[in-house]
PyMOL Python script that loads the backbone (N, CA, C, O; Angstrom):
from pymol import cmd

cmd.read_pdbstr("""\
ATOM      1  N   MET A   1     115.922  60.649  68.033  1.00  0.00           N
ATOM      2  CA  MET A   1     115.102  60.620  69.231  1.00  0.00           C
ATOM      3  C   MET A   1     114.445  61.975  69.428  1.00  0.00           C
ATOM      4  O   MET A   1     115.051  63.021  69.194  1.00  0.00           O
ATOM      5  N   ASN A   2     113.200  61.933  69.860  1.00  0.00           N
ATOM      6  CA  ASN A   2     112.531  63.178  70.208  1.00  0.00           C
ATOM      7  C   ASN A   2     112.678  63.412  71.719  1.00  0.00           C
ATOM      8  O   ASN A   2     113.264  62.589  72.423  1.00  0.00           O
ATOM      9  N   ASP A   3     112.150  64.526  72.206  1.00  0.00           N
ATOM     10  CA  ASP A   3     112.318  64.871  73.622  1.00  0.00           C
ATOM     11  C   ASP A   3     111.712  63.824  74.548  1.00  0.00           C
ATOM     12  O   ASP A   3     112.281  63.506  75.592  1.00  0.00           O
ATOM     13  N   SER A   4     110.565  63.293  74.166  1.00  0.00           N
ATOM     14  CA  SER A   4     109.921  62.260  74.983  1.00  0.00           C
ATOM     15  C   SER A   4     110.791  61.006  75.054  1.00  0.00           C
ATOM     16  O   SER A   4     110.925  60.405  76.120  1.00  0.00           O
ATOM     17  N   ASP A   5     111.375  60.614  73.938  1.00  0.00           N
ATOM     18  CA  ASP A   5     112.266  59.452  73.915  1.00  0.00           C
ATOM     19  C   ASP A   5     113.478  59.666  74.821  1.00  0.00           C
ATOM     20  O   ASP A   5     113.921  58.745  75.508  1.00  0.00           O
ATOM     21  N   ILE A   6     114.005  60.882  74.814  1.00  0.00           N
ATOM     22  CA  ILE A   6     115.172  61.190  75.652  1.00  0.00           C
ATOM     23  C   ILE A   6     114.792  61.077  77.128  1.00  0.00           C
ATOM     24  O   ILE A   6     115.549  60.528  77.928  1.00  0.00           O
ATOM     25  N   GLN A   7     113.616  61.600  77.485  1.00  0.00           N
ATOM     26  CA  GLN A   7     113.157  61.481  78.871  1.00  0.00           C
ATOM     27  C   GLN A   7     113.001  60.016  79.261  1.00  0.00           C
ATOM     28  O   GLN A   7     113.411  59.614  80.350  1.00  0.00           O
ATOM     29  N   ILE A   8     112.416  59.228  78.385  1.00  0.00           N
ATOM     30  CA  ILE A   8     112.242  57.795  78.655  1.00  0.00           C
ATOM     31  C   ILE A   8     113.601  57.128  78.836  1.00  0.00           C
ATOM     32  O   ILE A   8     113.784  56.323  79.750  1.00  0.00           O
ATOM     33  N   ALA A   9     114.548  57.459  77.972  1.00  0.00           N
ATOM     34  CA  ALA A   9     115.890  56.869  78.054  1.00  0.00           C
ATOM     35  C   ALA A   9     116.551  57.212  79.384  1.00  0.00           C
ATOM     36  O   ALA A   9     117.131  56.337  80.027  1.00  0.00           O
ATOM     37  N   ILE A  10     116.473  58.465  79.801  1.00  0.00           N
ATOM     38  CA  ILE A  10     117.084  58.893  81.065  1.00  0.00           C
ATOM     39  C   ILE A  10     116.396  58.204  82.237  1.00  0.00           C
ATOM     40  O   ILE A  10     117.066  57.693  83.134  1.00  0.00           O
ATOM     41  N   LYS A  11     115.079  58.186  82.237  1.00  0.00           N
ATOM     42  CA  LYS A  11     114.357  57.534  83.325  1.00  0.00           C
ATOM     43  C   LYS A  11     114.657  56.043  83.379  1.00  0.00           C
ATOM     44  O   LYS A  11     114.754  55.462  84.460  1.00  0.00           O
ATOM     45  N   ASP A  12     114.802  55.435  82.230  1.00  0.00           N
ATOM     46  CA  ASP A  12     115.119  54.012  82.201  1.00  0.00           C
ATOM     47  C   ASP A  12     116.500  53.747  82.792  1.00  0.00           C
ATOM     48  O   ASP A  12     116.686  52.793  83.546  1.00  0.00           O
ATOM     49  N   ILE A  13     117.458  54.588  82.449  1.00  0.00           N
ATOM     50  CA  ILE A  13     118.804  54.443  83.010  1.00  0.00           C
ATOM     51  C   ILE A  13     118.762  54.633  84.524  1.00  0.00           C
ATOM     52  O   ILE A  13     119.376  53.865  85.265  1.00  0.00           O
ATOM     53  N   ILE A  14     118.035  55.658  84.985  1.00  0.00           N
ATOM     54  CA  ILE A  14     117.923  55.902  86.422  1.00  0.00           C
ATOM     55  C   ILE A  14     117.247  54.716  87.107  1.00  0.00           C
ATOM     56  O   ILE A  14     117.655  54.317  88.197  1.00  0.00           O
ATOM     57  N   ALA A  15     116.223  54.154  86.478  1.00  0.00           N
ATOM     58  CA  ALA A  15     115.511  53.008  87.059  1.00  0.00           C
ATOM     59  C   ALA A  15     116.435  51.810  87.224  1.00  0.00           C
ATOM     60  O   ALA A  15     116.272  51.029  88.161  1.00  0.00           O
ATOM     61  N   GLN A  16     117.395  51.657  86.331  1.00  0.00           N
ATOM     62  CA  GLN A  16     118.357  50.566  86.451  1.00  0.00           C
ATOM     63  C   GLN A  16     119.331  50.819  87.595  1.00  0.00           C
ATOM     64  O   GLN A  16     119.730  49.891  88.298  1.00  0.00           O
ATOM     65  N   ILE A  17     119.710  52.073  87.777  1.00  0.00           N
ATOM     66  CA  ILE A  17     120.706  52.439  88.782  1.00  0.00           C
ATOM     67  C   ILE A  17     120.083  52.554  90.177  1.00  0.00           C
ATOM     68  O   ILE A  17     120.700  52.190  91.178  1.00  0.00           O
ATOM     69  N   ALA A  18     118.855  53.064  90.222  1.00  0.00           N
ATOM     70  CA  ALA A  18     118.149  53.255  91.495  1.00  0.00           C
ATOM     71  C   ALA A  18     116.756  52.630  91.388  1.00  0.00           C
ATOM     72  O   ALA A  18     115.758  53.345  91.305  1.00  0.00           O
ATOM     73  N   PRO A  19     116.691  51.297  91.390  1.00  0.00           N
ATOM     74  CA  PRO A  19     115.422  50.612  91.116  1.00  0.00           C
ATOM     75  C   PRO A  19     114.323  50.853  92.146  1.00  0.00           C
ATOM     76  O   PRO A  19     113.151  50.625  91.846  1.00  0.00           O
ATOM     77  N   ASP A  20     114.661  51.299  93.332  1.00  0.00           N
ATOM     78  CA  ASP A  20     113.653  51.520  94.369  1.00  0.00           C
ATOM     79  C   ASP A  20     113.010  52.904  94.301  1.00  0.00           C
ATOM     80  O   ASP A  20     112.073  53.188  95.047  1.00  0.00           O
ATOM     81  N   GLU A  21     113.499  53.756  93.424  1.00  0.00           N
ATOM     82  CA  GLU A  21     112.979  55.121  93.326  1.00  0.00           C
ATOM     83  C   GLU A  21     111.705  55.173  92.477  1.00  0.00           C
ATOM     84  O   GLU A  21     111.590  54.474  91.470  1.00  0.00           O
ATOM     85  N   ASP A  22     110.754  56.009  92.898  1.00  0.00           N
ATOM     86  CA  ASP A  22     109.537  56.244  92.126  1.00  0.00           C
ATOM     87  C   ASP A  22     109.813  57.416  91.187  1.00  0.00           C
ATOM     88  O   ASP A  22     109.929  58.560  91.626  1.00  0.00           O
ATOM     89  N   LEU A  23     109.915  57.122  89.905  1.00  0.00           N
ATOM     90  CA  LEU A  23     110.244  58.150  88.918  1.00  0.00           C
ATOM     91  C   LEU A  23     109.012  58.730  88.251  1.00  0.00           C
ATOM     92  O   LEU A  23     109.132  59.614  87.403  1.00  0.00           O
ATOM     93  N   SER A  24     107.842  58.257  88.609  1.00  0.00           N
ATOM     94  CA  SER A  24     106.620  58.682  87.935  1.00  0.00           C
ATOM     95  C   SER A  24     106.249  60.137  88.224  1.00  0.00           C
ATOM     96  O   SER A  24     105.537  60.761  87.438  1.00  0.00           O
ATOM     97  N   GLN A  25     106.717  60.670  89.323  1.00  0.00           N
ATOM     98  CA  GLN A  25     106.360  62.040  89.700  1.00  0.00           C
ATOM     99  C   GLN A  25     107.510  63.037  89.557  1.00  0.00           C
ATOM    100  O   GLN A  25     107.463  64.123  90.133  1.00  0.00           O
ATOM    101  N   LEU A  26     108.530  62.676  88.801  1.00  0.00           N
ATOM    102  CA  LEU A  26     109.670  63.591  88.632  1.00  0.00           C
ATOM    103  C   LEU A  26     109.225  64.892  87.989  1.00  0.00           C
ATOM    104  O   LEU A  26     108.530  64.897  86.973  1.00  0.00           O
ATOM    105  N   ASP A  27     109.634  65.985  88.594  1.00  0.00           N
ATOM    106  CA  ASP A  27     109.413  67.306  88.001  1.00  0.00           C
ATOM    107  C   ASP A  27     110.616  67.577  87.110  1.00  0.00           C
ATOM    108  O   ASP A  27     111.739  67.655  87.608  1.00  0.00           O
ATOM    109  N   PRO A  28     110.409  67.721  85.800  1.00  0.00           N
ATOM    110  CA  PRO A  28     111.546  67.866  84.890  1.00  0.00           C
ATOM    111  C   PRO A  28     112.389  69.126  85.112  1.00  0.00           C
ATOM    112  O   PRO A  28     113.519  69.209  84.633  1.00  0.00           O
ATOM    113  N   ALA A  29     111.841  70.101  85.835  1.00  0.00           N
ATOM    114  CA  ALA A  29     112.575  71.351  86.050  1.00  0.00           C
ATOM    115  C   ALA A  29     113.361  71.368  87.364  1.00  0.00           C
ATOM    116  O   ALA A  29     114.152  72.282  87.597  1.00  0.00           O
ATOM    117  N   VAL A  30     113.155  70.377  88.214  1.00  0.00           N
ATOM    118  CA  VAL A  30     113.806  70.336  89.531  1.00  0.00           C
ATOM    119  C   VAL A  30     114.994  69.380  89.469  1.00  0.00           C
ATOM    120  O   VAL A  30     114.938  68.336  88.818  1.00  0.00           O
ATOM    121  N   ARG A  31     116.063  69.757  90.154  1.00  0.00           N
ATOM    122  CA  ARG A  31     117.267  68.920  90.171  1.00  0.00           C
ATOM    123  C   ARG A  31     116.917  67.488  90.577  1.00  0.00           C
ATOM    124  O   ARG A  31     116.176  67.265  91.534  1.00  0.00           O
ATOM    125  N   LEU A  32     117.454  66.537  89.845  1.00  0.00           N
ATOM    126  CA  LEU A  32     117.188  65.129  90.113  1.00  0.00           C
ATOM    127  C   LEU A  32     117.574  64.744  91.531  1.00  0.00           C
ATOM    128  O   LEU A  32     116.846  64.008  92.198  1.00  0.00           O
ATOM    129  N   ARG A  33     118.704  65.231  91.989  1.00  0.00           N
ATOM    130  CA  ARG A  33     119.197  64.875  93.327  1.00  0.00           C
ATOM    131  C   ARG A  33     118.309  65.411  94.443  1.00  0.00           C
ATOM    132  O   ARG A  33     118.381  64.929  95.573  1.00  0.00           O
ATOM    133  N   GLU A  34     117.468  66.408  94.139  1.00  0.00           N
ATOM    134  CA  GLU A  34     116.528  66.925  95.132  1.00  0.00           C
ATOM    135  C   GLU A  34     115.255  66.085  95.183  1.00  0.00           C
ATOM    136  O   GLU A  34     114.473  66.198  96.126  1.00  0.00           O
ATOM    137  N   GLN A  35     115.048  65.249  94.177  1.00  0.00           N
ATOM    138  CA  GLN A  35     113.814  64.476  94.089  1.00  0.00           C
ATOM    139  C   GLN A  35     113.992  62.997  94.398  1.00  0.00           C
ATOM    140  O   GLN A  35     113.075  62.343  94.893  1.00  0.00           O
ATOM    141  N   ILE A  36     115.169  62.480  94.107  1.00  0.00           N
ATOM    142  CA  ILE A  36     115.437  61.063  94.322  1.00  0.00           C
ATOM    143  C   ILE A  36     116.835  60.905  94.905  1.00  0.00           C
ATOM    144  O   ILE A  36     117.666  61.809  94.820  1.00  0.00           O
ATOM    145  N   GLU A  37     117.075  59.759  95.490  1.00  0.00           N
ATOM    146  CA  GLU A  37     118.375  59.465  96.092  1.00  0.00           C
ATOM    147  C   GLU A  37     119.386  59.079  95.012  1.00  0.00           C
ATOM    148  O   GLU A  37     119.413  57.936  94.557  1.00  0.00           O
ATOM    149  N   LEU A  38     120.198  60.021  94.616  1.00  0.00           N
ATOM    150  CA  LEU A  38     121.289  59.770  93.677  1.00  0.00           C
ATOM    151  C   LEU A  38     122.560  60.342  94.272  1.00  0.00           C
ATOM    152  O   LEU A  38     122.626  61.534  94.572  1.00  0.00           O
ATOM    153  N   ASP A  39     123.562  59.511  94.445  1.00  0.00           N
ATOM    154  CA  ASP A  39     124.841  60.033  94.909  1.00  0.00           C
ATOM    155  C   ASP A  39     125.754  60.252  93.702  1.00  0.00           C
ATOM    156  O   ASP A  39     125.350  60.016  92.563  1.00  0.00           O
ATOM    157  N   SER A  40     126.949  60.690  93.947  1.00  0.00           N
ATOM    158  CA  SER A  40     127.853  61.010  92.839  1.00  0.00           C
ATOM    159  C   SER A  40     128.205  59.779  92.012  1.00  0.00           C
ATOM    160  O   SER A  40     128.396  59.883  90.801  1.00  0.00           O
ATOM    161  N   MET A  41     128.292  58.627  92.646  1.00  0.00           N
ATOM    162  CA  MET A  41     128.575  57.394  91.896  1.00  0.00           C
ATOM    163  C   MET A  41     127.398  57.019  91.004  1.00  0.00           C
ATOM    164  O   MET A  41     127.593  56.563  89.877  1.00  0.00           O
ATOM    165  N   ASP A  42     126.180  57.210  91.501  1.00  0.00           N
ATOM    166  CA  ASP A  42     124.994  56.950  90.685  1.00  0.00           C
ATOM    167  C   ASP A  42     124.996  57.862  89.466  1.00  0.00           C
ATOM    168  O   ASP A  42     124.686  57.430  88.355  1.00  0.00           O
ATOM    169  N   PHE A  43     125.345  59.121  89.679  1.00  0.00           N
ATOM    170  CA  PHE A  43     125.378  60.068  88.568  1.00  0.00           C
ATOM    171  C   PHE A  43     126.413  59.635  87.526  1.00  0.00           C
ATOM    172  O   PHE A  43     126.153  59.698  86.325  1.00  0.00           O
ATOM    173  N   LEU A  44     127.570  59.203  87.984  1.00  0.00           N
ATOM    174  CA  LEU A  44     128.599  58.722  87.053  1.00  0.00           C
ATOM    175  C   LEU A  44     128.115  57.485  86.296  1.00  0.00           C
ATOM    176  O   LEU A  44     128.435  57.301  85.122  1.00  0.00           O
ATOM    177  N   ASP A  45     127.345  56.645  86.978  1.00  0.00           N
ATOM    178  CA  ASP A  45     126.774  55.485  86.300  1.00  0.00           C
ATOM    179  C   ASP A  45     125.819  55.912  85.183  1.00  0.00           C
ATOM    180  O   ASP A  45     125.779  55.281  84.127  1.00  0.00           O
ATOM    181  N   ILE A  46     125.058  56.969  85.409  1.00  0.00           N
ATOM    182  CA  ILE A  46     124.166  57.497  84.369  1.00  0.00           C
ATOM    183  C   ILE A  46     124.987  57.939  83.168  1.00  0.00           C
ATOM    184  O   ILE A  46     124.660  57.604  82.029  1.00  0.00           O
ATOM    185  N   VAL A  47     126.045  58.687  83.418  1.00  0.00           N
ATOM    186  CA  VAL A  47     126.918  59.163  82.344  1.00  0.00           C
ATOM    187  C   VAL A  47     127.533  57.982  81.587  1.00  0.00           C
ATOM    188  O   VAL A  47     127.616  58.008  80.359  1.00  0.00           O
ATOM    189  N   MET A  48     127.958  56.958  82.310  1.00  0.00           N
ATOM    190  CA  MET A  48     128.557  55.791  81.670  1.00  0.00           C
ATOM    191  C   MET A  48     127.535  55.031  80.822  1.00  0.00           C
ATOM    192  O   MET A  48     127.869  54.545  79.741  1.00  0.00           O
ATOM    193  N   GLU A  49     126.315  54.925  81.294  1.00  0.00           N
ATOM    194  CA  GLU A  49     125.269  54.253  80.517  1.00  0.00           C
ATOM    195  C   GLU A  49     124.949  55.028  79.244  1.00  0.00           C
ATOM    196  O   GLU A  49     124.698  54.426  78.200  1.00  0.00           O
ATOM    197  N   LEU A  50     124.955  56.350  79.319  1.00  0.00           N
ATOM    198  CA  LEU A  50     124.737  57.156  78.109  1.00  0.00           C
ATOM    199  C   LEU A  50     125.817  56.863  77.074  1.00  0.00           C
ATOM    200  O   LEU A  50     125.539  56.774  75.878  1.00  0.00           O
ATOM    201  N   ARG A  51     127.044  56.716  77.545  1.00  0.00           N
ATOM    202  CA  ARG A  51     128.129  56.402  76.631  1.00  0.00           C
ATOM    203  C   ARG A  51     127.981  54.993  76.060  1.00  0.00           C
ATOM    204  O   ARG A  51     128.151  54.780  74.860  1.00  0.00           O
ATOM    205  N   LYS A  52     127.663  54.038  76.929  1.00  0.00           N
ATOM    206  CA  LYS A  52     127.552  52.649  76.507  1.00  0.00           C
ATOM    207  C   LYS A  52     126.377  52.441  75.543  1.00  0.00           C
ATOM    208  O   LYS A  52     126.533  51.799  74.504  1.00  0.00           O
ATOM    209  N   LEU A  53     125.221  52.976  75.882  1.00  0.00           N
ATOM    210  CA  LEU A  53     124.026  52.741  75.076  1.00  0.00           C
ATOM    211  C   LEU A  53     123.953  53.590  73.811  1.00  0.00           C
ATOM    212  O   LEU A  53     123.481  53.131  72.770  1.00  0.00           O
ATOM    213  N   TYR A  54     124.429  54.841  73.910  1.00  0.00           N
ATOM    214  CA  TYR A  54     124.211  55.788  72.813  1.00  0.00           C
ATOM    215  C   TYR A  54     125.476  56.419  72.251  1.00  0.00           C
ATOM    216  O   TYR A  54     125.407  57.209  71.310  1.00  0.00           O
ATOM    217  N   GLY A  55     126.618  56.083  72.809  1.00  0.00           N
ATOM    218  CA  GLY A  55     127.866  56.652  72.309  1.00  0.00           C
ATOM    219  C   GLY A  55     128.044  58.118  72.631  1.00  0.00           C
ATOM    220  O   GLY A  55     128.810  58.812  71.962  1.00  0.00           O
ATOM    221  N   VAL A  56     127.345  58.605  73.654  1.00  0.00           N
ATOM    222  CA  VAL A  56     127.416  60.021  74.038  1.00  0.00           C
ATOM    223  C   VAL A  56     128.494  60.197  75.096  1.00  0.00           C
ATOM    224  O   VAL A  56     128.431  59.605  76.173  1.00  0.00           O
ATOM    225  N   GLN A  57     129.469  61.010  74.775  1.00  0.00           N
ATOM    226  CA  GLN A  57     130.525  61.369  75.724  1.00  0.00           C
ATOM    227  C   GLN A  57     130.101  62.664  76.425  1.00  0.00           C
ATOM    228  O   GLN A  57     129.832  63.668  75.765  1.00  0.00           O
ATOM    229  N   VAL A  58     130.043  62.642  77.749  1.00  0.00           N
ATOM    230  CA  VAL A  58     129.703  63.832  78.518  1.00  0.00           C
ATOM    231  C   VAL A  58     130.936  64.223  79.315  1.00  0.00           C
ATOM    232  O   VAL A  58     131.273  63.560  80.296  1.00  0.00           O
ATOM    233  N   PRO A  59     131.617  65.295  78.907  1.00  0.00           N
ATOM    234  CA  PRO A  59     132.783  65.730  79.662  1.00  0.00           C
ATOM    235  C   PRO A  59     132.385  66.215  81.063  1.00  0.00           C
ATOM    236  O   PRO A  59     131.281  66.722  81.264  1.00  0.00           O
ATOM    237  N   GLU A  60     133.276  66.055  81.999  1.00  0.00           N
ATOM    238  CA  GLU A  60     132.991  66.440  83.380  1.00  0.00           C
ATOM    239  C   GLU A  60     132.506  67.882  83.490  1.00  0.00           C
ATOM    240  O   GLU A  60     131.650  68.183  84.322  1.00  0.00           O
ATOM    241  N   ALA A  61     133.037  68.765  82.670  1.00  0.00           N
ATOM    242  CA  ALA A  61     132.628  70.173  82.696  1.00  0.00           C
ATOM    243  C   ALA A  61     131.144  70.345  82.351  1.00  0.00           C
ATOM    244  O   ALA A  61     130.545  71.365  82.693  1.00  0.00           O
ATOM    245  N   ASP A  62     130.555  69.363  81.682  1.00  0.00           N
ATOM    246  CA  ASP A  62     129.144  69.450  81.276  1.00  0.00           C
ATOM    247  C   ASP A  62     128.199  68.719  82.215  1.00  0.00           C
ATOM    248  O   ASP A  62     126.991  68.729  81.980  1.00  0.00           O
ATOM    249  N   TYR A  63     128.694  68.091  83.261  1.00  0.00           N
ATOM    250  CA  TYR A  63     127.833  67.339  84.164  1.00  0.00           C
ATOM    251  C   TYR A  63     126.687  68.191  84.704  1.00  0.00           C
ATOM    252  O   TYR A  63     125.573  67.698  84.880  1.00  0.00           O
ATOM    253  N   LYS A  64     126.959  69.458  84.963  1.00  0.00           N
ATOM    254  CA  LYS A  64     125.927  70.339  85.519  1.00  0.00           C
ATOM    255  C   LYS A  64     124.728  70.477  84.581  1.00  0.00           C
ATOM    256  O   LYS A  64     123.623  70.782  85.030  1.00  0.00           O
ATOM    257  N   GLU A  65     124.936  70.257  83.297  1.00  0.00           N
ATOM    258  CA  GLU A  65     123.854  70.343  82.318  1.00  0.00           C
ATOM    259  C   GLU A  65     122.839  69.213  82.507  1.00  0.00           C
ATOM    260  O   GLU A  65     121.707  69.314  82.033  1.00  0.00           O
ATOM    261  N   LEU A  66     123.232  68.149  83.188  1.00  0.00           N
ATOM    262  CA  LEU A  66     122.377  66.985  83.379  1.00  0.00           C
ATOM    263  C   LEU A  66     121.714  66.968  84.757  1.00  0.00           C
ATOM    264  O   LEU A  66     121.230  65.926  85.198  1.00  0.00           O
ATOM    265  N   ALA A  67     121.689  68.101  85.428  1.00  0.00           N
ATOM    266  CA  ALA A  67     121.153  68.161  86.788  1.00  0.00           C
ATOM    267  C   ALA A  67     119.647  67.922  86.850  1.00  0.00           C
ATOM    268  O   ALA A  67     119.152  67.358  87.826  1.00  0.00           O
ATOM    269  N   THR A  68     118.920  68.342  85.826  1.00  0.00           N
ATOM    270  CA  THR A  68     117.470  68.171  85.786  1.00  0.00           C
ATOM    271  C   THR A  68     117.099  67.320  84.576  1.00  0.00           C
ATOM    272  O   THR A  68     117.908  67.130  83.667  1.00  0.00           O
ATOM    273  N   LEU A  69     115.892  66.819  84.573  1.00  0.00           N
ATOM    274  CA  LEU A  69     115.423  66.061  83.421  1.00  0.00           C
ATOM    275  C   LEU A  69     115.344  66.960  82.192  1.00  0.00           C
ATOM    276  O   LEU A  69     115.710  66.544  81.092  1.00  0.00           O
ATOM    277  N   ASP A  70     114.863  68.201  82.377  1.00  0.00           N
ATOM    278  CA  ASP A  70     114.834  69.159  81.264  1.00  0.00           C
ATOM    279  C   ASP A  70     116.244  69.444  80.756  1.00  0.00           C
ATOM    280  O   ASP A  70     116.469  69.533  79.549  1.00  0.00           O
ATOM    281  N   GLY A  71     117.188  69.585  81.676  1.00  0.00           N
ATOM    282  CA  GLY A  71     118.573  69.824  81.294  1.00  0.00           C
ATOM    283  C   GLY A  71     119.139  68.667  80.494  1.00  0.00           C
ATOM    284  O   GLY A  71     119.863  68.869  79.519  1.00  0.00           O
ATOM    285  N   CYS A  72     118.803  67.447  80.912  1.00  0.00           N
ATOM    286  CA  CYS A  72     119.242  66.256  80.174  1.00  0.00           C
ATOM    287  C   CYS A  72     118.712  66.289  78.748  1.00  0.00           C
ATOM    288  O   CYS A  72     119.451  66.044  77.794  1.00  0.00           O
ATOM    289  N   VAL A  73     117.428  66.592  78.612  1.00  0.00           N
ATOM    290  CA  VAL A  73     116.816  66.624  77.284  1.00  0.00           C
ATOM    291  C   VAL A  73     117.494  67.684  76.418  1.00  0.00           C
ATOM    292  O   VAL A  73     117.861  67.410  75.275  1.00  0.00           O
ATOM    293  N   ASN A  74     117.660  68.879  76.953  1.00  0.00           N
ATOM    294  CA  ASN A  74     118.276  69.965  76.175  1.00  0.00           C
ATOM    295  C   ASN A  74     119.708  69.652  75.779  1.00  0.00           C
ATOM    296  O   ASN A  74     120.126  69.950  74.660  1.00  0.00           O
ATOM    297  N   TYR A  75     120.461  69.052  76.696  1.00  0.00           N
ATOM    298  CA  TYR A  75     121.856  68.725  76.421  1.00  0.00           C
ATOM    299  C   TYR A  75     121.981  67.578  75.424  1.00  0.00           C
ATOM    300  O   TYR A  75     122.819  67.607  74.522  1.00  0.00           O
ATOM    301  N   LEU A  76     121.131  66.569  75.602  1.00  0.00           N
ATOM    302  CA  LEU A  76     121.262  65.360  74.791  1.00  0.00           C
ATOM    303  C   LEU A  76     120.566  65.443  73.432  1.00  0.00           C
ATOM    304  O   LEU A  76     120.900  64.673  72.532  1.00  0.00           O
ATOM    305  N   ARG A  77     119.612  66.355  73.262  1.00  0.00           N
ATOM    306  CA  ARG A  77     118.859  66.438  72.015  1.00  0.00           C
ATOM    307  C   ARG A  77     119.761  66.428  70.777  1.00  0.00           C
ATOM    308  O   ARG A  77     119.564  65.578  69.908  1.00  0.00           O
ATOM    309  N   PRO A  78     120.735  67.323  70.656  1.00  0.00           N
ATOM    310  CA  PRO A  78     121.567  67.300  69.440  1.00  0.00           C
ATOM    311  C   PRO A  78     122.484  66.073  69.361  1.00  0.00           C
ATOM    312  O   PRO A  78     122.842  65.630  68.270  1.00  0.00           O
ATOM    313  N   LYS A  79     122.855  65.536  70.511  1.00  0.00           N
ATOM    314  CA  LYS A  79     123.770  64.385  70.523  1.00  0.00           C
ATOM    315  C   LYS A  79     123.057  63.076  70.170  1.00  0.00           C
ATOM    316  O   LYS A  79     123.687  62.124  69.710  1.00  0.00           O
ATOM    317  N   LEU A  80     121.743  63.038  70.386  1.00  0.00           N
ATOM    318  CA  LEU A  80     120.982  61.818  70.140  1.00  0.00           C
ATOM    319  C   LEU A  80     120.116  61.897  68.884  1.00  0.00           C
ATOM    320  O   LEU A  80     119.344  60.983  68.595  1.00  0.00           O
ATOM    321  N   ALA A  81     120.249  62.983  68.151  1.00  0.00           N
ATOM    322  CA  ALA A  81     119.471  63.132  66.920  1.00  0.00           C
ATOM    323  C   ALA A  81     119.763  61.961  65.990  1.00  0.00           C
ATOM    324  O   ALA A  81     120.923  61.659  65.712  1.00  0.00           O
ATOM    325  N   GLY A  82     118.721  61.309  65.513  1.00  0.00           N
ATOM    326  CA  GLY A  82     118.875  60.201  64.588  1.00  0.00           C
ATOM    327  C   GLY A  82     119.163  58.862  65.240  1.00  0.00           C
ATOM    328  O   GLY A  82     119.242  57.847  64.548  1.00  0.00           O
ATOM    329  N   LYS A  83     119.323  58.837  66.573  1.00  0.00           N
ATOM    330  CA  LYS A  83     119.569  57.569  67.266  1.00  0.00           C
ATOM    331  C   LYS A  83     118.248  56.931  67.680  1.00  0.00           C
ATOM    332  O   LYS A  83     117.221  57.604  67.765  1.00  0.00           O
ATOM    333  N   THR A  84     118.287  55.640  67.932  1.00  0.00           N
ATOM    334  CA  THR A  84     117.109  54.880  68.314  1.00  0.00           C
ATOM    335  C   THR A  84     117.084  54.628  69.802  1.00  0.00           C
ATOM    336  O   THR A  84     118.122  54.372  70.413  1.00  0.00           O
ATOM    337  N   LEU A  85     115.901  54.701  70.388  1.00  0.00           N
ATOM    338  CA  LEU A  85     115.714  54.428  71.798  1.00  0.00           C
ATOM    339  C   LEU A  85     116.064  52.970  72.084  1.00  0.00           C
ATOM    340  O   LEU A  85     115.542  52.067  71.429  1.00  0.00           O
ATOM    341  N   HIS A  86     116.944  52.733  73.059  1.00  0.00           N
ATOM    342  CA  HIS A  86     117.388  51.385  73.417  1.00  0.00           C
ATOM    343  C   HIS A  86     116.792  50.909  74.738  1.00  0.00           C
ATOM    344  O   HIS A  86     117.188  49.869  75.263  1.00  0.00           O
ATOM    345  N   CYS A  87     115.852  51.662  75.265  1.00  0.00           N
ATOM    346  CA  CYS A  87     115.363  51.357  76.610  1.00  0.00           C
ATOM    347  C   CYS A  87     114.036  50.619  76.557  1.00  0.00           C
ATOM    348  O   CYS A  87     113.354  50.571  75.533  1.00  0.00           O
ATOM    349  N   ALA A  88     113.704  50.051  77.698  1.00  0.00           N
ATOM    350  CA  ALA A  88     112.492  49.256  77.814  1.00  0.00           C
ATOM    351  C   ALA A  88     111.269  50.109  78.153  1.00  0.00           C
ATOM    352  O   ALA A  88     110.155  49.587  78.207  1.00  0.00           O
ATOM    353  N   ALA A  89     111.451  51.376  78.377  1.00  0.00           N
ATOM    354  CA  ALA A  89     110.353  52.285  78.722  1.00  0.00           C
ATOM    355  C   ALA A  89     109.558  51.756  79.913  1.00  0.00           C
ATOM    356  O   ALA A  89     108.327  51.714  79.894  1.00  0.00           O
ATOM    357  N   ARG A  90     110.290  51.354  80.946  1.00  0.00           N
ATOM    358  CA  ARG A  90     109.660  50.799  82.136  1.00  0.00           C
ATOM    359  C   ARG A  90     109.073  51.862  83.030  1.00  0.00           C
ATOM    360  O   ARG A  90     108.320  51.541  83.949  1.00  0.00           O
ATOM    361  N   VAL A  91     109.391  53.104  82.794  1.00  0.00           N
ATOM    362  CA  VAL A  91     108.960  54.178  83.685  1.00  0.00           C
ATOM    363  C   VAL A  91     107.806  54.911  83.069  1.00  0.00           C
ATOM    364  O   VAL A  91     107.290  55.859  83.661  1.00  0.00           O
TER     365      VAL A  91
END
""", "prot")
cmd.dss("prot")
cmd.show_as("cartoon", "prot")
cmd.util.cbc("prot")
cmd.orient("prot")
């Protein structure tokens, strides 16, 4: 997966968890929770979907790395290298 694919994958997961949120204007450098309504359970759902869809284990100590879209891309890039996008690219 390239960086764009990772962003699409994350946005797709968020769209499933928070379907009423407008993700089209997300600033990749700003914390996700400052831009959209995500509570701690929603965040855990994102982590669980990453594990289910891509086999990526995110230890609790690394959760802070996923605070922004850019952070997600940087953290997930090496973990998703060679994997295929499983999302519908609805966002």
